[in-house]
C-alpha positions in Angstrom: -14.2 -10.9 -9.2 -10.5 -11.4 -9.8 -7.5 -9.4 -9.0 -7.3 -6.2 -11.0 -11.0 -6.1 -11.9 -13.1 -3.0 -11.4 -16.7 -3.2 -10.2 -19.4 -1.5 -8.1 -19.6 -2.0 -4.4 -19.9 -5.6 -3.3 -20.1 -6.9 0.3 -17.7 -9.5 1.8 -20.1 -12.3 0.9 -19.4 -11.6 -2.8 -15.6 -11.4 -2.7 -13.5 -14.1 -4.4 -10.4 -15.9 -3.1 -7.9 -13.5 -4.7 -9.6 -10.5 -3.1 -9.7 -12.3 0.3 -6.0 -13.0 0.0 -5.2 -9.4 -1.0 -7.3 -8.1 1.9 -5.4 -10.4 4.3 -2.1 -9.0 3.0 -3.3 -5.5 3.7 -4.8 -6.2 7.2 -1.6 -7.9 8.5 0.9 -5.8 6.7 2.3 -8.8 4.9 4.6 -9.2 1.9 3.7 -10.5 -1.5 7.1 -12.1 -1.5 5.7 -14.8 0.8 2.9 -15.7 -1.6 2.9 -19.1 -3.4 0.5 -18.3 -6.2 -1.6 -15.7 -7.9 -5.3 -15.8 -8.8 -5.6 -14.7 -12.4 -7.7 -16.9 -14.7 -7.9 -14.8 -17.9 -5.5 -12.6 -19.8 -7.9 -9.6 -19.4 -7.5 -9.9 -15.6 -3.7 -9.6 -16.0 -4.2 -6.5 -18.2 -6.3 -4.8 -15.5 -3.7 -5.7 -12.9 -0.9 -4.2 -15.0 -3.0 -1.1 -15.5 -3.0 -0.6 -11.8 0.8 -0.7 -12.0 0.5 1.9 -14.8 1.8 -0.5 -17.4 0.2 -1.3 -20.7 1.4 -4.3 -22.8 -0.1 -2.6 -25.9 2.5 0.2 -25.5 5.8 -1.2 -27.1 8.0 0.7 -24.6 6.1 -0.7 -21.6 6.2 -4.2 -23.1 10.0 -3.9 -23.7 10.4 -2.6 -20.2 8.7 -5.6 -18.6 10.7 -7.9 -20.8 13.9 -6.2 -19.6 12.8 -6.6 -16.0 12.0 -10.3 -16.7 15.5 -10.9 -18.2 17.2 -9.4 -15.1 15.1 -11.5 -12.8 15.9 -14.7 -14.7 19.6 -13.8 -14.9 19.7 -13.2 -11.1 18.0 -16.6 -10.4 20.3 -18.5 -12.7 23.5 -16.7 -11.5 22.8 -16.6 -7.8 21.1 -19.9 -7.2 21.6 -22.0 -10.4 17.8 -22.0 -11.1 16.7 -23.8 -14.3 14.2 -21.3 -15.6 12.3 -23.0 -18.4 11.7 -21.1 -21.7 8.0 -20.7 -21.2 8.7 -18.7 -18.1 11.9 -17.0 -19.1 10.7 -16.0 -22.6 7.0 -16.2 -22.9 5.4 -15.2 -26.2 2.8 -13.2 -24.3 3.9 -11.7 -21.0 0.5 -12.3 -19.5 1.2 -16.1 -19.7 3.7 -15.6 -16.9 1.0 -14.4 -14.5 -1.3 -17.1 -15.6 1.4 -19.8 -15.1 1.9 -18.3 -11.6 -1.8 -18.7 -11.0 -1.9 -22.4 -12.1 -4.5 -21.3 -14.7 -2.7 -22.6 -17.8 -0.5 -25.6 -18.8 2.1 -26.7 -18.0 1.1 -26.4 -14.3 4.5 -27.7 -13.2 5.8 -24.2 -14.0 3.6 -22.5 -11.4 6.3 -22.3 -8.7 9.1 -21.1 -10.8 6.8 -18.5 -12.4 6.0 -17.2 -8.9 9.7 -17.0 -8.0 10.4 -15.1 -11.2 7.6 -12.6 -10.6 8.8 -12.0 -7.0 12.2 -11.1 -8.4 10.6 -8.9 -11.1 8.7 -7.1 -8.4 11.9 -6.2 -6.6 13.8 -5.3 -9.7 11.1 -3.0 -10.9 10.9 -1.3 -7.5 14.7 -0.8 -7.2 15.0 0.6 -10.7 12.0 2.9 -10.2 13.8 4.3 -7.1 16.9 4.9 -9.3 14.7 6.6 -11.9 13.3 8.9 -9.3 16.7 9.7 -8.0 18.0 10.6 -11.5 15.0 12.7 -12.5 14.7 16.4 -11.5 11.1 16.4 -10.3 9.7 18.3 -7.3 8.1 16.3 -4.6 5.1 18.6 -4.8 4.6 17.6 -8.4 4.5 13.9 -7.5 2.1 14.6 -4.6 -0.2 16.5 -7.0 -0.2 13.5 -9.5 -1.0 11.2 -6.6 -3.8 13.4 -5.4 -5.4 13.6 -8.8 -5.4 9.8 -9.2 -6.7 9.1 -5.7 -9.4 11.8 -5.7 -10.6 10.7 -9.2 -11.3 7.3 -7.8 -13.0 8.9 -4.8 -15.3 10.8 -7.2 -16.0 7.6 -9.1 -16.9 5.8 -5.9 -19.3 8.5 -4.9 -20.9 8.4 -8.4 -21.4 4.6 -8.0 -23.0 5.1 -4.6 -20.4 3.6 -2.4 -21.2 3.8 1.4 -18.4 6.3 2.0 -19.3 9.3 4.1 -15.8 10.9 4.0 -12.9 10.6 1.6 -10.4 13.3 2.2 -6.6 13.8 1.8 -4.0 15.8 3.7 -0.3 16.5 3.5 1.8 16.9 6.6 3.2 20.4 7.3 6.9 21.0 7.7 6.4 21.4 11.4 4.5 18.1 11.7 7.2 16.3 9.7 9.9 17.5 12.1 7.9 16.6 15.2 7.1 13.1 13.7 10.8 12.4 13.0 11.9 13.6 16.4 9.4 11.4 18.1 10.4 8.2 16.4 12.4 5.8 18.5 14.8 4.8 15.7 18.2 6.5 16.0 18.0 7.5 12.3 14.4 8.4 11.4 14.9 8.7 7.7 11.4 7.9 6.4 8.0 9.3 7.1 5.3 7.0 5.7 2.3 9.2 6.2 3.4 12.5 4.6 0.5 12.1 2.2 -2.6 10.5 3.8 -6.1 9.8 2.8 -8.9 9.2 5.3 -11.9 7.1 4.3 -14.9 6.7 6.5 -17.6 4.2 5.7 -21.2 4.4 7.0 -21.1 1.0 8.8 -18.3 -1.2 10.2 -19.1 -4.1 7.9 -18.4 -1.9 4.9 -14.7 -1.2 5.7 -13.4 -4.5 4.3 -15.3 -4.3 1.0 -14.1 -0.7 0.4 -10.5 -1.7 1.1 -10.8 -4.6 -1.4 -12.3 -2.2 -4.0 -9.4 0.2 -3.6 -6.9 -2.7 -4.1 -8.6 -3.5 -7.4 -9.0 0.0 -8.8 -6.5 2.4 -7.2 -3.4 0.7 -5.9 -1.8 -2.7 -6.7 -1.9 -5.0 -3.6 1.6 -6.1 -4.3 2.9 -2.7 -3.3 1.4 -2.5 0.1 4.4 -1.7 2.3 5.2 -4.7 4.6 5.3 -4.1 8.3 3.6 -0.7 8.1 0.0 -1.7 8.8 -1.7 -0.6 12.1 -4.9 -2.6 12.4 -6.9 -2.5 15.6 -10.2 -2.4 13.7 -10.7 -5.6 11.7 -10.0 -9.3 12.4 -9.4 -11.4 9.3 -11.0 -14.6 10.9 -14.3 -12.7 11.5 -14.3 -11.3 8.0 -13.9 -14.8 6.4 -16.5 -16.2 8.7 -19.1 -13.9 7.1 -18.6 -15.5 3.7 -21.1 -18.1 2.6 -18.2 -20.3 1.3 -16.0 -19.7 4.4 -14.9 -23.3 4.8 -14.0 -23.6 1.1 -12.0 -20.3 1.2 -10.2 -21.2 4.4 -9.0 -24.5 2.8 -7.6 -22.6 -0.2 -5.7 -19.9 1.7 -2.0 -19.8 1.1 -1.3 -19.8 4.9 -3.3 -21.3 7.8 -6.0 -19.1 9.3 -4.0 -19.1 12.6 -1.2 -17.1 11.0 -2.4 -13.8 12.5 -2.4 -15.3 16.0 1.4 -15.1 16.2 1.7 -11.6 14.8 2.5 -8.6 16.9 0.9 -5.6 15.2 2.9 -2.4 15.1 1.7 -0.1 17.9 1.8 3.6 17.9 3.0 4.6 21.4 1.1 7.9 21.3 -2.3 6.3 20.5 -4.8 5.8 23.3 -5.7 2.2 24.3 -9.2 2.6 22.9 -8.2 4.1 19.6 -9.2 1.9 16.7 -8.3 2.2 13.0 -6.9 0.5 9.9 -3.8 2.3 8.7 -1.8 0.9 5.8 0.9 2.3 3.5 1.1 1.8 -0.2 3.9 2.6 -2.7 1.6 4.1 -5.3 2.9 4.0 -8.9 3.2 7.3 -10.6 3.9 8.0 -14.3 6.3 10.8 -14.9 6.5 10.9 -18.7 6.4 14.7 -18.8 9.6 15.0 -16.8 11.7 12.5 -18.7 14.1 12.8 -21.6 14.4 10.0 -24.2 16.9 7.4 -22.9 20.2 7.3 -24.8 19.8 3.6 -25.4 17.3 0.8 -24.6 19.8 -0.5 -22.0 19.6 2.8 -20.1 15.8 2.9 -20.1 14.5 2.6 -16.5 10.9 3.0 -17.6 8.4 5.8 -16.8 7.0 4.7 -13.4 8.2 5.8 -10.0 6.6 5.3 -6.6 5.2 7.6 -3.9 4.4 6.5 -0.3 0.8 7.1 0.6 -1.0 6.2 3.8 -4.6 5.2 3.8 -6.7 5.4 7.0 -9.9 3.5 6.8 -12.6 3.2 9.5 -16.4 3.4 10.0 -18.3 6.5 11.2 -19.1 5.2 14.7 -15.4 4.4 15.3 -14.4 7.8 13.9 -16.6 9.5 16.4 -15.3 7.4 19.3 -11.7 8.2 18.3 -12.3 11.9 18.8 -13.4 11.6 22.4 -11.2 11.6 25.6 -7.7 10.2 25.4 -8.2 8.8 21.9 -8.7 12.3 20.4 -6.2 13.7 17.9 -5.5 16.7 20.3 -4.5 14.4 23.1 -2.4 12.3 20.7 -0.5 15.4 19.5 0.1 16.5 23.1 1.6 13.1 24.0 3.8 13.2 20.9 5.0 16.8 21.6 5.8 15.8 25.2 7.9 12.9 24.0 9.8 15.2 21.6 10.6 17.8 24.3 11.8 14.9 26.6 14.2 13.6 23.9 15.5 17.1 23.0 16.1 18.1 26.6 17.7 14.9 27.8 20.8 16.0 29.7 20.2 19.6 28.9 18.6 22.6 30.5 15.3 23.4 28.7 14.9 27.1 28.1 11.8 28.5 29.6 9.2 30.0 27.3 9.7 33.7 26.5 7.6 35.8 28.9 4.6 37.4 27.3 3.3 40.9 27.9 2.3 41.6 31.4 -1.4 41.7 32.0 -2.6 45.0 33.5 -4.5 44.6 36.7 -8.1 45.6 36.7 -9.1 48.3 39.0 -12.2 47.8 40.9 
């Protein structure tokens, strides 16, 4: 199966190179900007991938929007670095050809590298302008969260119908109190962003089912290119072991974009409030959201920023046995919250006198 394709549950042994690469990106919290190629072989695969980004080339406005993003990327590369961007890349007759060129799937193959560079710039331009669109549009955060939840839970329902080995798929939104505590506990002097305000917890029946479920989500729910770099906490899965389960392990390893030893030099983000034995895969996605109903028609094509914005969503994926172990002893959520609150009180009271708790009503002594 290729990137952007939808299918029923398939174990690791049936995953293709593109899926393995996407899984690696998620597990290590990497960035698609560091990629050197894509893995699309047919135009239909590109269509499915664009659909994950909530874009449809059959829609004239979406097609025009993508061409405007492409033009900005090409202009940037030519102006900032003097890149010679060939016409087949800068002005393809079919935008899907750009993705196929970046995959080395069509001729001329000599344009694969520049096609990749252009797509990386398009990725950033689209993201920046989507942020600008969100800033300009009067839309309640709760409305975006509701749209996100509908999309995620629709996929959860579909997975259940297909018989996926998922024993729990639930969502939650942090309360105002939890948000304040989270921000106060962060070490950064300016804690401006909370990545897990909206979180979905997915529990599989067995440990070996976690990786296939994550791969499935990256082909049916969120585009792998919008996994937020540096925000993955992975103490659950080792990429080397996952690849080792594949019957074509040696072949896949030889085709990876980076050596298998890449993860050895990584230092995974560590949550200081988590217990040593706590295991989980947490990753954050900038999930695309269409906001057509909140938009007015642009005054001119040059002012059109599209109809897609992004919403940060955290996914927590683990197996049932690990989930049970995480709720015992020091690894439990209750102990985690106590450590977090203790740190917040310590930061707030640094150099100050902490007021004592208000006395409660006196207990009446029992008479024997």
